[in-house]
N, C-alpha and C positions, 0 to 999 in steps of 0.2 A: 522393416517397420519404419526406419529413419527415411528411407526413400520415399515410401508411401506419404508420410507426414509432410515432407518437403514438397511432394507434388501437390498435396492439398493446399499448403500455403501458396504455391505458385498459382492455382486456380483462384484463390482469394485475391492475389495481387492483380490477376487479369480482371476481375470483377471491379476492383477499385479503379484500375485504369480506365475500364469502359465508362464508369461513372464520371470520372474526372474529364473525359473526352466528350462523352455524348449526353451527360446529365443523368437525371433520374429516370429509371425505366418503369414500364408498367408492373404493377405488383403481380406475383404469381399466387393464385388462390386455389385451394383444393378443399373438397368436402372432408370433414373430420368425422371420426366415429360418434362424436357428441352431437345431439339434435341442436339446431340453431346455431352451430358454430362452424367456422371454416379455418383451415390453416392458411394464413396469408403470410407471404414473404416479400419484403421490398427493402431496398437499400437506399437511404438518403444520406445527407451530409452528416448527420449525427451518428448514423451507423458507421460511416467511413471513418470518422475520427476515432472511434473505438476499434474498428477492424485493423488499422494500421499497427498499433502496438500489439494486438493479438497475434498477427502474422509475424511481425518482426521479432518479438520475444520468443515465441514458440519455436520458430526456425532456428534462432540462435541456440535455444536451449537443446534442440535435437542434435545439432552439431557438437555442441559443448559436451553432451552426454555420451558421445562415442568414445571419449578418453576418460571422462569423469566416472562413468558408470558402465564399464565395458561388460558385455554380455558374457564374454569368456571368463570374467572374474565374478560375475554375479549370475551364475546359470540358474539359481533358484528364483530370482525375481527379475532379471533383466528383461525378458521378453514381456513379462507382465507389466513392468513399468512403461515400456514403450507403447503398449497397447492402450493403457489408460491415459497416457500423455496425448496420444492422438485423439482419443475419444473426448477428452477435456477440451483440446483445441476446437474440434468440430462442434461441440455443444455451445461454446462461447460464440463462435461465428453465426451458428443459427440463432443464438439468443438476441444478438444485436440486430438480426435481419427479421425477426418474428414481429408481426403486426397484429396479433391477437392474444389474448390472455391464456388460452389453453396451450398453443404451441410455445408460448413464452415459458409457461410453468413447466412444460415437458423438457425444454432445453435446460431450464434453470436446475431441475432435479438431476438430469443426467451430469450436468456440470458439477453439482455437489457431490454426487456419488463417485464420479471419476477422480475428483480432487482427493476424496477420502482415501481411495485405494493408493493414490500417488503419495499421499503423506504417510500411510501405514505400510509402506513397501518393507521396511525393516521391522515387521510386527513382533519379532522375537525380543525386541527391547521394551521394557516396561514403560519407559517414559514416552516411547513412540506410541505405544498403544493408548496410553492416557491422553496424549494430545490429539490423536486421531479421533478418539471417541468424543472428546470435547468438541472438536470441530464438527463432527456429525451431528451432535446434539444442538449446537448453535445453528447449523444449517437447517435443520428441521424445524427449529423455532422460527427461523426467517421464512421458510416455506409456508408454515401455518398462517403467518401474518399475511403473506402474499395471496393465499387462497382467500382470506377475507376480503382483501383489496379488490380482486377481480370478481368475486361474488357480488359484492356491493356495486361494483361498476356495471355488471351485467344487469343487475336489479334495477339501477337507475337509468341506464341508456337502452336496455333491451338487446345488447349485443356484447360479445367478448372482444370486439375489435377495440383498437386504441383510437377512440372518437373523442371529440371535445365534450368536456363536462359542463359546458355552459347550460344553465337551467337546472342543475342539480342543486338540491337544498344545501346551504352553507354547512349545517350540521353534518350531513352526510359526507360532504367533501372534507370537513375536518377529520372525521373518523377515518377516512381513506388515507388521508395525508399522515396520520399518527401511525396507522398499521404499516403503511409504505415506509415511514422512517425507521421503524423498528425492524422490518423485514430487510430492507435494503441497507439500512445502517449497520446491521449485524454482519451482513456479507462484507461490507466495506471496511469494518473495523472501526467505525465511529465510537469514541468513548461515550458512555460507559459500556457499550455493546461489544467491546473488542476482545473479550476474554479468551476466545479461542485462538487469536492471531499469533501472539508471541510463541506459544509452545508449538503450533503447527509449522510456522516458518522455520523455527529452530531445528526440528526433528526431521523434517523432509530433507531429501537429497537437495543439494545447492541448486541444481538446474530446475528442480521442481519449486524450490523456495522462490526463484526468480520469476517463474511464471505465476506463482501464487501471489506475490507481492506486486509484480508489474501489471498483471492484467486480470487475475481472477477477482481481486478485491475491487477492481474497476467496475466489475459487473454491477455492484451495488451502486456505484455512482451513475452508471448508465441508467439503471432503473429509476433513481430519484429525478435525473434530468428528464427522462421520457415522461414520468408520472406528472411532474409539475407542468411540462409543456402543455398538458391537456386542459389547463385552467387558464382562462384569458386574463383574469384579474385575481391573482391569489390574495388572500388576507395578508395584512402586513406582518402579523405575528408569525406566519410560516417563515419568512425571511429573517427575522430576528432569532427565532429558534435555531435555524441553520447556521447563522453567524455565531451564535453563542456555543453551540456544539462544535463547531469549527475551531473555535478558539480554545476551548477546553482541550479537544483531541490534539491540536497543534502544540500548546504549551506543555501539557502533562506527557504527551507522547515523547517529546524530546527530553523532557526531565527524567522520565523513566529509562530512556536509552542512556543517558549519562551514567546512571547507576548500575548498568549491566556489565559483566565480566565475559559473558558468551558473545563472540562477535556476530553470530547470526541472530541471536535474541536481541542484541542491540540494534541490528538493522531492521528487525521486525517492529520494534517500538518507532523506529524513524518512519516506517510505513504508516503508522497511526498518525504521526506528526504530519506527513504530507497529504494524507487523506483530510485531515483538518485544514490544511490550506486550500485543498480543492473545494471543500464544502463551504469555506468562507467565501470563495469566489461565487459558488452557486447561491449562496445566501444573499450576497450582494446583488446578483442579477434578479432573484425573485423579489427583492425589496424595490428594484428599479422597475420591475414590471407592475407591482402593486401600486406605486406612486407616480407612474407615467414618466420615468427617466430612462430613455433610451440609451444615454451614455453609460449609466451604471449597468444596464443589461449587457451592452457590448463589452465593457471592460471586465465585468465580473464573469460572464459566461466564457468569453474568449480566454481569460486568464485560468479559469477552472479547466476548460477543455485542453488548453495548451499544456497545463501542468499534469493532466492525464497523460499526455505524451512524454513529457519531460520526466515524470517519475518513473514511468515504465522503462525509459532508457537508462537513466542513471542509477536506479535502484537494481535493475537487472545486472548492470555493469558491476555494482558493488557486491551483489550476491555471486555473481561469476568469479570476481577477484577473491572474495572470501572463501568461495569453494576451491579455487587454486591453492590457497594457503593451507585449507584443511586436507586437501588431497596430498600436499607435500609433507605436511607435519603431523597429520592424524590427530589433532586437537583443535577444539573451538575456543579454549581458554585464552583470553588476551594476555594474561599475566604469564603464560608459559611460552610466549613468542618473543620476538625481538631480533633486530638486525637482518630482517628478511630482504631488505633493498638490495643487499649485496648479492645474494644468491637467486633472487626472483625480481630482477629489475623491470621486466615487462609487467608483471602483475602489480608491482608497487606503482608504476606509472599510471596504469589504468585505474587502480583504486584511487590515486590522487585526482584523476579526472573526475571520477564519480563523486569524490568527496567535495571537490570545489563546486561541482554542479548542484549537489543536494543542499549546500549551504547558501544557495542563491547569490553566489558571487559572479560578477562579470569576469571573463567574457563568455560564460557558458549558459546553456539554456535555462536552468533553473532561475537565473536572474530575471529573464524576460517575462516568464508567466507571473512571477511574484510582483514584478513592476507594474504589469497591467492591473493586478488586484489592488496594489498600493494606490495607483492613480484613481481608481474608482472609489476606494475608500476615503481619499482625501477630497474628492469632489462631493461626496455625500455629507461631509462635515459642515457644508454651507447651507444645508436645508433646515428648514424650521420644524420639520416633522420630529417630535421628541423621541419616538421609538427608533427611527433610523439613525438619528443623531447619537443616541446612546449607545447603539450597537456598533456603529461605525468608529465612535471615538474610543471604544474598548477594543476593537478588532485592529486598529491601525498600529498601536504600540505593541499589541500582542504579537503581530506579524513580525515586527522588528525584534522582539525578545526571542521568538523562535529562530530567527536566523543567527542571533548571537549565540544562542545556546547550542545550535547545530555546529557552529564553527569550534566552540570549545569541546564538543563531544568528538568531532572528528580529528581535531588536533591530538586529543588523547588516544584515539585509535591508531591513527597513522604513526604517531611517535612511538607508541608501545609496541606495535607489531612490526613495523619496517625500519625503525631507526634504532640506534644504540646497539646494545650486544645482546646475543641470544640468552634467554633465561633459563634454558633447560635443554634436555636431551632431544626434545621434539624438532628443534631447529637444526641440530647438527647435520642431518642428511637432507635438508630441504633443497629442492631443485626447481627450475623453472617449468611451468606447465608447457604441454604439448601445443602444436599449431591449432589443432581443432578446439582447444580451449581459449587460447589467446586470440584466434581469429574472431569469434564472436564479440569478445571484449573490445577489439579495435573497431568493429563496425559500430557498436553501441557508442564508443567514445567519439567516433567520427560524427555520429548524429547529434551528441551533446554539443560539440563545437559548431556544427553547421547551423543548428537552430539558433544558438547563441550569437553567431556572427551575422546571420542573414534571416532574421524573423520574417522578412517579407515573403519569403518562399512559402511559408505556411499560413500567412494572413488571409489569402482568398478563400482557403477551405474553412478556416475558423469563422470568417465572416458569413459564409454560406450556412455553416452549422448554427450560427446565432440566428439568421433568418428563419431556418427551419424551426428552431426552438420558439421563436416568437410567432410564427405563423404568417409573417409578412416581411417585406423587404424594409430593412432600417434605412432611413433617410441618409443621404450622402454625407451630411454634415456630421452624423453620429456613427459613421462607420469606423471600423478598427484603424484604417489607414489614416483617418482624420483625428481621432482622439487619442492615439498612442504614437509616440515619436519613433516609428520604426526605423526611419533613416538614421536618426541620431543614435539609436542603439547599435546600429551597425558601424557607423564612424567610431563611436566610443570603444567598441569591442576591437576594432582593428587597430586604433591608437594604442590601446593598452597592450594588445599583443605585440606591436612594434616596440614599445617601451620595454616590455619584458625581454624581448629577443636582444635589444641593444645592451640592456643591463647584463644579461647572460653572457653575451660575447665579451663585454668588457671585463667581467670577473674571470671568465675563462682565460682571457688574454693576460691578465695580471697574475693568474695562478701559474701559468706557464712561464712567464718571465721573472717571477720572484724567486728568491732563493729558498730552499726548503729546509726546514728543521724538524726533527722528531723529538717530541717530549710528552710527558704525561699531562692530561687535563687535571683540572683541580680535584683532588681526591679527598677532600673533606678532612684532611689530617691523617687518613689511613695510608699506610705504607704499602698495602697490597689491595687495591680496589678490585671489586668483583661485580659481576652483573647484578647481584642482589641490592647493590647500592643505587640502582636506577629507580626513577619513579615507576610505580605500578599504576595500572588504571584505577585502582581504588584510592590511592594517595592523590592522584592528580584530580580526581573528580569529587574528593571529600568535601571541599568548600561548597560547591554547587549542589551536592546531594543534601548537605545541611540546610542550605537555603531553601530547598523544597521539602524539608523534613515534614512539614504539616500535611503534604499530599502523599509523599513517597513512603513515609514511615520506614526508614532503613533499619535493618538489624545488624548490630555489630557484636562479634565475639572476640572480645580482647582479653587476654590472660593477664593476671596480676603478677608483676615482676617485683619480688621483694629482696631476693638474695643479691649479694654484691656481684657474685659469678653465677648467674641463673643458667638453668638448662635450656635447651632450645624451645622456643615458644612459637605458636602460631597465632596469626590474626586473620580473622575471616569476616567479610562484610557481605550482606546479601540485601537486595532491594526486591521484595516480593511485590506482585501485582495486588494492589489493595482491593479492586473489585472482585477479582476471582478468589483471593485467599482470605479476605476479611468480610466478604459478603456472601458471595455464591457458594463457596464450599460450606460455611457454617449452616446455611439454609438448607442445602442439599442434605447434609448430615442430619439435621433435626428432622426433615421429612422422612428420611430413611429410618430413623428410629420410630417415628410415629407410625408409619405404614408397615413396619417390620412385623407388628403384632397381627395384621391381616393375613400374613402368610399361613397362619394356622387354619384359615378357612379354606385354603386351597390344598385339600387332602387327596384329590383325585377320586373322591367317592361320589358316585352318580347320585345316590340317595341324598347326601348332604346337598348337592347342587339343586335338586328338586325341592328340597325343603327351603333353600334360599329363595327360589322362585315363588313358592307358595306364601311364604312370609311376605315377600314384597308385593304380591298381588293383594293380600289381605290389607296391607298397609295403604296401598292406593285406593282400594275400595272404601276404606274407612275415611280416608282424606277427601274423597269426592263427595 
């Protein structure tokens, strides 16, 4: 299974290489079973941008899974998981190459079902079953919306192909955009359509979580990018809505992440945060297209597409690192870990690389894509258009807030998991992961460094993708190499790396030359300090969680201590998902109670069913 999937990824790499060398090739078109529709496949620059992370992350996940999910240790589901992973990868590759609505929906549904079976591989666990069913329900809601999009598109243009929507009535285009936003936004995990994402990412095997977060949710972004590209001059409010949803997803995504105690659930909320950043870049590009500003288009779209790559690399790296921790300690609870840097140095190092990258700090890749979006937002502040000014003025500081909160969150995670002393028995027998697990981490970490140090390497493909999205070649003065300081980014990154190397060498030399003494650290007045006296993830994040109490609505279970020498007490805090737990679940429970009474009508009695039909016919005849 693994060899077959790696061979398929190799064929995908060959296709990308052929495109980069020879340019776009002629589309392949076949007659479909549906009248007036053809199956059309073509690879353009936008497809290549999304194919690269699909192949990279999927190949890394397969190698990673050889040790993380050994078939000899999972005889009941090992082969099944490999099969569905391969089918999931193939479906995503077909999805980004499809050029008609029928083939797109076919690949979309295969992707959704394959991901469901990957998530539910441990279906004996009730939490896993609940998360997988929620994912499947959300996926089919998204598919239903996309059926509406392509049906309206075919009715307006006479074809299921991806053709320009010029001439379509504005009202119909607005309906198509809203349906596409719900359908693709649900798959991408844009708030408030994100309800399936935290549970599915947390319950799936870690290499599946890497694929889900790194590439599967990006298929929603791909759909939005492709859909908006069909409209020459989209309405201004499209861009404003995208920017607003991006800000909401980014800020609240990282805020919810801060309140989590499950390391994989925490990373899942950071996926929502980064999807928000990508949508902000897309919204900026749409505004630029609406208002005739090619510099906004280039910076916004290039930033969004590059962040698709960046998030795929550093988030997959973080899930692989978290999976290594879980594989060694058999727990996802952050507060039960600690001190793992000593026993798992490679995993700790790779997690640190991913953490710095996801926080948007130089000299790694997350900084570059966020800088592009920053530059575009700052340029839009000087325009007199009220709508664009308000959106950009709100989005720029929000992006800065997202970065600051991300830093605080990963300081919490890294400090609690890898530093200090172990908090429980789970860390006593922790050991470093095997080479098949650390190898994919090393590759992804190298990509994070490479893009951060040399963004010029990816700039030509990004510019080609922007040209494809706009349908024309952007003038030289507005191209990415002209509006973004690519050279200065590389110089600054190299300078920073040099300074860090010099400081590291100086500190190392001083440590070797200095006399060493052993003593206790400050013990708060306790004669016998213990690991329990360390900061936990809850205590570290308490102030920030309280700051966002209005949105997070955290729950605290604190015991009352009255006696002078009380018995052992426990403190517990929990940050529920307000959309799922406060909105969706109550509505579903109410509907269940309402429709429960209709179950009495389904008695399996044919005579009763005939009576229902007769009654309905009489009602319809009387109504007519």
